[in-house]
DRENDO-1510 file (C-alpha; in Angstrom, 1 decimal, always signed):
<recs>
REC; n; res; u; v; w
REC; 1; MET; +13.5; -11.8; -6.2 .
REC; 2; SER; +13.1; -14.9; -4.0 .
REC; 3; ASP; +10.4; -17.3; -4.9 .
REC; 4; GLY; +10.0; -17.1; -1.3 .
REC; 5; VAL; +8.7; -13.7; -1.5 .
REC; 6; ARG; +4.8; -12.9; -0.9 .
REC; 7; HIS; +3.9; -10.5; -3.9 .
REC; 8; PRO; +7.0; -9.8; -5.7 .
REC; 9; VAL; +5.5; -7.1; -7.4 .
REC; 10; VAL; +3.0; -4.6; -5.7 .
REC; 11; GLU; +0.9; -1.9; -6.6 .
REC; 12; LEU; +0.0; +1.0; -4.3 .
REC; 13; ARG; -2.9; +2.4; -5.9 .
REC; 14; GLN; -4.4; +6.3; -4.5 .
REC; 15; TYR; -7.6; +7.1; -6.3 .
REC; 16; THR; -9.2; +10.6; -6.0 .
REC; 17; LEU; -13.0; +10.4; -6.2 .
REC; 18; HIS; -15.7; +12.6; -6.5 .
REC; 19; GLY; -17.4; +14.0; -3.4 .
REC; 20; GLY; -19.2; +11.5; -1.3 .
REC; 21; ALA; -18.6; +9.0; -3.7 .
REC; 22; ARG; -16.3; +6.8; -1.6 .
REC; 23; ASP; -18.8; +4.9; +0.3 .
REC; 24; VAL; -20.0; +3.7; -2.9 .
REC; 25; LEU; -16.8; +2.7; -4.6 .
REC; 26; VAL; -15.9; +0.7; -1.3 .
REC; 27; ASP; -19.3; -1.2; -1.3 .
REC; 28; LEU; -18.9; -2.2; -5.0 .
REC; 29; PHE; -15.3; -2.8; -4.7 .
REC; 30; ASP; -15.8; -4.9; -1.4 .
REC; 31; ARG; -18.8; -7.0; -3.0 .
REC; 32; GLU; -17.5; -7.4; -6.8 .
REC; 33; PHE; -13.7; -6.4; -7.4 .
REC; 34; VAL; -12.0; -8.6; -4.6 .
REC; 35; GLU; -12.8; -12.3; -5.6 .
REC; 36; SER; -12.9; -11.7; -9.2 .
REC; 37; GLN; -9.5; -10.0; -9.2 .
REC; 38; GLU; -8.0; -12.9; -7.1 .
REC; 39; ALA; -9.4; -15.5; -9.7 .
REC; 40; ALA; -7.6; -13.6; -12.4 .
REC; 41; GLY; -4.4; -14.3; -10.7 .
REC; 42; MET; -3.7; -11.5; -8.5 .
REC; 43; ALA; -3.8; -10.6; -4.9 .
REC; 44; ILE; -5.9; -8.0; -3.2 .
REC; 45; ILE; -3.5; -7.3; -0.2 .
REC; 46; GLY; -6.0; -4.5; +1.2 .
REC; 47; GLN; -8.3; -1.5; +0.5 .
REC; 48; PHE; -8.6; +1.4; +2.7 .
REC; 49; GLN; -10.2; +5.0; +3.0 .
REC; 50; ASP; -7.7; +7.7; +3.6 .
REC; 51; LEU; -8.6; +9.5; +7.3 .
REC; 52; ALA; -7.3; +12.8; +6.2 .
REC; 53; GLU; -8.8; +12.8; +2.7 .
REC; 54; PRO; -12.6; +12.0; +2.6 .
REC; 55; ASP; -12.5; +11.5; -1.0 .
REC; 56; ARG; -9.6; +9.5; -1.2 .
REC; 57; PHE; -9.3; +5.3; -1.7 .
REC; 58; VAL; -6.2; +3.9; -1.4 .
REC; 59; TRP; -5.5; -0.1; -2.3 .
REC; 60; LEU; -3.0; -2.5; -2.7 .
REC; 61; ARG; -2.5; -5.5; -5.1 .
REC; 62; GLY; -0.1; -8.1; -5.8 .
REC; 63; PHE; +1.5; -10.0; -8.6 .
REC; 64; PRO; +3.9; -13.0; -8.9 .
REC; 65; ASP; +5.9; -11.4; -11.5 .
REC; 66; MET; +5.6; -8.8; -14.4 .
REC; 67; PRO; +4.5; -11.2; -17.2 .
REC; 68; ARG; +1.7; -12.4; -15.1 .
REC; 69; ARG; +0.7; -9.1; -14.0 .
REC; 70; ALA; +0.1; -8.6; -17.5 .
REC; 71; ALA; -1.9; -11.4; -18.1 .
REC; 72; ALA; -4.0; -11.0; -14.8 .
REC; 73; LEU; -4.8; -7.4; -15.8 .
REC; 74; HIS; -5.9; -8.4; -19.2 .
REC; 75; GLU; -7.9; -11.1; -18.0 .
REC; 76; PHE; -10.0; -9.1; -15.2 .
REC; 77; TYR; -10.5; -5.9; -17.2 .
REC; 78; ALA; -11.5; -7.8; -20.5 .
REC; 79; GLY; -13.7; -9.9; -18.1 .
REC; 80; PRO; -17.4; -10.0; -17.2 .
REC; 81; VAL; -17.3; -8.4; -13.6 .
REC; 82; TRP; -15.5; -5.4; -14.6 .
REC; 83; GLN; -17.6; -5.0; -17.9 .
REC; 84; ARG; -20.4; -5.3; -15.5 .
REC; 85; HIS; -19.7; -2.7; -13.1 .
REC; 86; ARG; -16.7; -0.4; -14.9 .
REC; 87; GLU; -19.1; +2.4; -15.7 .
REC; 88; ARG; -20.3; +2.8; -11.9 .
REC; 89; ALA; -17.0; +2.0; -10.4 .
REC; 90; ASN; -15.4; +5.1; -13.2 .
REC; 91; ALA; -18.4; +7.3; -12.6 .
REC; 92; THR; -16.9; +7.6; -8.8 .
REC; 93; MET; -13.0; +8.5; -10.0 .
REC; 94; VAL; -11.7; +11.8; -10.8 .
REC; 95; ASP; -8.2; +10.6; -11.1 .
REC; 96; SER; -6.9; +6.6; -10.6 .
REC; 97; ASP; -3.5; +7.1; -12.2 .
REC; 98; ASP; -1.6; +7.9; -8.8 .
REC; 99; VAL; +0.0; +4.6; -8.8 .
REC; 100; LEU; +3.3; +3.3; -7.5 .
REC; 101; LEU; +4.9; +0.1; -8.9 .
REC; 102; LEU; +7.0; -1.5; -6.0 .
REC; 103; ARG; +8.5; -4.8; -4.9 .
REC; 104; PRO; +9.8; -5.9; -1.6 .
REC; 105; LEU; +12.9; -4.2; -0.5 .
REC; 106; ASP; +14.4; -7.7; +0.1 .
REC; 107; GLU; +13.7; -11.1; +1.2 .
REC; 108; ARG; +13.1; -10.0; +4.7 .
REC; 109; SER; +10.5; -7.1; +3.6 .
REC; 110; GLY; +7.6; -8.7; +2.0 .
REC; 111; PHE; +4.1; -9.1; +3.3 .
REC; 112; PRO; +3.0; -11.7; +6.0 .
REC; 113; ALA; -0.1; -14.1; +5.2 .
REC; 114; PRO; -3.3; -12.3; +4.9 .
REC; 115; ALA; -5.8; -12.3; +7.9 .
REC; 116; VAL; -9.0; -14.1; +7.1 .
REC; 117; ARG; -11.4; -11.9; +4.6 .
REC; 118; PRO; -15.1; -11.6; +6.1 .
REC; 119; PRO; -17.5; -13.0; +3.7 .
REC; 120; VAL; -19.4; -10.7; +1.4 .
REC; 121; GLY; -22.0; -8.7; +3.2 .
REC; 122; ARG; -20.4; -10.3; +6.8 .
REC; 123; GLY; -18.5; -8.1; +9.3 .
REC; 124; ASN; -17.7; -4.9; +10.6 .
REC; 125; ARG; -15.2; -2.4; +9.5 .
REC; 126; PRO; -12.4; -3.0; +11.8 .
REC; 127; ALA; -10.9; -0.4; +14.4 .
REC; 128; SER; -7.8; -1.0; +13.3 .
REC; 129; LEU; -5.4; +1.5; +11.6 .
REC; 130; VAL; -2.8; +1.2; +8.6 .
REC; 131; MET; +0.2; +3.6; +8.2 .
REC; 132; VAL; +2.1; +3.9; +5.1 .
REC; 133; THR; +5.3; +6.5; +5.4 .
REC; 134; LEU; +6.7; +7.2; +1.9 .
REC; 135; CYS; +10.2; +8.3; +1.2 .
REC; 136; LEU; +11.2; +10.0; -2.2 .
REC; 137; ARG; +14.9; +9.8; -3.1 .
REC; 138; ALA; +16.9; +11.5; -5.8 .
REC; 139; ASP; +18.4; +8.2; -6.9 .
REC; 140; PRO; +17.5; +4.7; -6.6 .
REC; 141; VAL; +17.5; +2.7; -3.0 .
REC; 142; ASP; +20.8; +1.3; -2.6 .
REC; 143; GLN; +22.4; -1.0; +0.1 .
REC; 144; ALA; +23.4; +2.0; +2.2 .
REC; 145; PHE; +19.9; +2.8; +2.8 .
REC; 146; THR; +18.7; -0.6; +3.1 .
REC; 147; ASP; +21.0; -0.8; +5.6 .
REC; 148; LEU; +20.0; +2.5; +7.3 .
REC; 149; PHE; +16.2; +1.1; +7.5 .
REC; 150; HIS; +17.1; -2.3; +9.0 .
REC; 151; ARG; +19.9; -0.9; +11.1 .
REC; 152; ARG; +18.4; +2.4; +12.4 .
REC; 153; ILE; +14.6; +2.9; +11.3 .
REC; 154; ARG; +13.1; -0.5; +11.9 .
REC; 155; PRO; +14.2; -1.1; +15.2 .
REC; 156; LEU; +13.1; +2.4; +16.4 .
REC; 157; LEU; +9.6; +1.6; +15.0 .
REC; 158; VAL; +9.6; -1.6; +16.8 .
REC; 159; GLU; +10.5; +0.0; +19.7 .
REC; 160; THR; +7.7; +2.6; +19.7 .
REC; 161; GLY; +5.2; -0.1; +18.9 .
REC; 162; ALA; +5.0; +0.1; +15.0 .
REC; 163; ALA; +7.1; -2.9; +14.0 .
REC; 164; PRO; +6.6; -2.8; +10.0 .
REC; 165; VAL; +4.4; -4.9; +8.3 .
REC; 166; ALA; +6.1; -4.8; +5.0 .
REC; 167; CYS; +8.9; -2.4; +3.2 .
REC; 168; LEU; +8.8; -1.6; -0.4 .
REC; 169; SER; +11.0; +0.1; -3.0 .
REC; 170; THR; +10.2; +1.3; -6.6 .
REC; 171; GLU; +9.8; -1.9; -9.1 .
REC; 172; TYR; +11.6; -0.6; -12.3 .
REC; 173; ALA; +10.6; -2.8; -14.8 .
REC; 174; GLU; +8.6; -1.6; -18.0 .
REC; 175; ASN; +5.0; -1.3; -17.1 .
REC; 176; THR; +3.4; -4.3; -18.7 .
REC; 177; TYR; -0.2; -3.2; -18.9 .
REC; 178; PRO; +0.0; +0.3; -20.4 .
REC; 179; ALA; -3.7; +0.6; -20.2 .
REC; 180; LEU; -3.1; +1.6; -16.6 .
REC; 181; PRO; -0.5; +4.1; -16.0 .
REC; 182; VAL; +2.2; +4.2; -13.2 .
REC; 183; ARG; +4.2; +6.8; -12.1 .
REC; 184; THR; +7.7; +6.7; -13.2 .
REC; 185; GLY; +11.1; +8.4; -13.1 .
REC; 186; GLU; +10.6; +8.4; -9.2 .
REC; 187; HIS; +13.0; +6.5; -6.4 .
REC; 188; VAL; +10.5; +5.6; -3.6 .
REC; 189; LEU; +10.9; +3.6; -0.2 .
REC; 190; CYS; +7.7; +2.7; +1.7 .
REC; 191; TRP; +7.0; +0.7; +4.8 .
REC; 192; LEU; +3.5; +0.1; +6.1 .
REC; 193; THR; +2.7; -0.2; +9.9 .
REC; 194; ARG; -0.4; -1.7; +11.5 .
REC; 195; PHE; -2.0; -0.7; +14.6 .
REC; 196; ALA; -5.1; -2.1; +16.6 .
REC; 197; ASP; -6.9; +1.2; +16.7 .
REC; 198; ALA; -6.2; +4.9; +16.5 .
REC; 199; THR; -5.1; +5.1; +20.3 .
REC; 200; ARG; -2.1; +2.5; +19.5 .
REC; 201; LEU; -1.2; +4.5; +16.4 .
REC; 202; ASN; -1.5; +8.2; +18.7 .
REC; 203; ASP; +0.7; +6.4; +20.9 .
REC; 204; HIS; +3.5; +5.3; +18.9 .
REC; 205; LEU; +3.5; +9.0; +17.3 .
REC; 206; ARG; +4.0; +10.2; +20.7 .
REC; 207; ARG; +6.5; +7.7; +21.5 .
REC; 208; LEU; +8.5; +8.2; +18.3 .
REC; 209; GLY; +8.3; +11.9; +18.7 .
REC; 210; ARG; +10.1; +12.0; +22.2 .
REC; 211; SER; +12.4; +9.6; +21.2 .
REC; 212; ILE; +15.9; +11.5; +21.4 .
REC; 213; ARG; +17.4; +9.1; +19.1 .
REC; 214; TRP; +14.9; +9.5; +16.4 .
REC; 215; ARG; +14.7; +13.1; +16.7 .
REC; 216; ASP; +18.3; +13.5; +16.8 .
REC; 217; GLU; +20.1; +11.0; +14.9 .
REC; 218; VAL; +17.8; +8.8; +13.1 .
REC; 219; LEU; +15.7; +11.0; +11.3 .
REC; 220; PRO; +18.2; +13.7; +10.2 .
REC; 221; GLU; +19.9; +10.9; +8.7 .
REC; 222; LEU; +16.8; +9.9; +6.9 .
REC; 223; ARG; +16.0; +13.2; +5.7 .
REC; 224; ALA; +19.5; +14.0; +4.4 .
REC; 225; ALA; +18.8; +10.8; +2.1 .
REC; 226; LEU; +15.7; +12.1; +0.7 .
REC; 227; VAL; +14.3; +14.7; -1.5 .
REC; 228; ALA; +11.2; +15.9; +0.5 .
REC; 229; PRO; +10.1; +14.9; +3.9 .
REC; 230; PRO; +8.6; +11.5; +4.7 .
REC; 231; ARG; +4.9; +11.7; +3.7 .
REC; 232; GLN; +2.4; +9.4; +5.6 .
REC; 233; LEU; -1.1; +7.7; +4.9 .
REC; 234; ARG; -3.2; +7.0; +7.7 .
REC; 235; LEU; -5.7; +4.6; +6.3 .
REC; 236; ALA; -8.9; +2.9; +7.7 .
REC; 237; PRO; -9.4; -0.8; +6.4 .
REC; 238; THR; -12.8; -1.3; +4.7 .
REC; 239; THR; -14.8; -4.3; +5.5 .
REC; 240; ARG; -13.1; -7.1; +3.7 .
REC; 241; SER; -9.8; -5.6; +3.3 .
REC; 242; ALA; -7.5; -8.7; +4.4 .
REC; 243; LEU; -4.4; -6.4; +5.7 .
REC; 244; ARG; -6.0; -4.6; +8.6 .
</recs>
């Protein structure tokens, strides 16, 4: 991976929480777990509430490479901030093992520079939304599928108001921090799009649904390359999410 790619290793983490516990975790995360993780050597790309699942918390963090991922995770989880707050954080969670280890699809597909994050206790939750589209394949993402994304899918997303923020595929390196499991044996491609508000997101979905080229050409070609229909996560950034 090129040294110029931002966050060559990315975790997409989806947590299932106990009923009514999401606000507790969001508040704790935004207050205690952003700067403390970044001080350990990782980047907190964004943290979100899943609009379709009231007990789901979704977040992404990035790393320079796999060895430094191991070092950063060890430093944080053995460190004082996590040790002080881990019981309260873990008490909100039913499952925290739904984790995809990813990398930018190619040198054109990494994350842009983040927005300025509001300081602790300042700012309001943004009106913007982020959508993650997850595609599951039977085989690893190859050059043909990469070409399909850049040549056929991405232009239609741009045309309908949803230019991708980033596009990621499975990172197959061995998990360098086995204390935190990741999903294995899967071949995933996902892209992230950002919208100013729910109206813009819905407008994109309407325009895409009405596109003859999408319906009759691109979507059938995409589905033929997958083992299941694409899955979409509609996410609301928290007050301190950098991706917003």
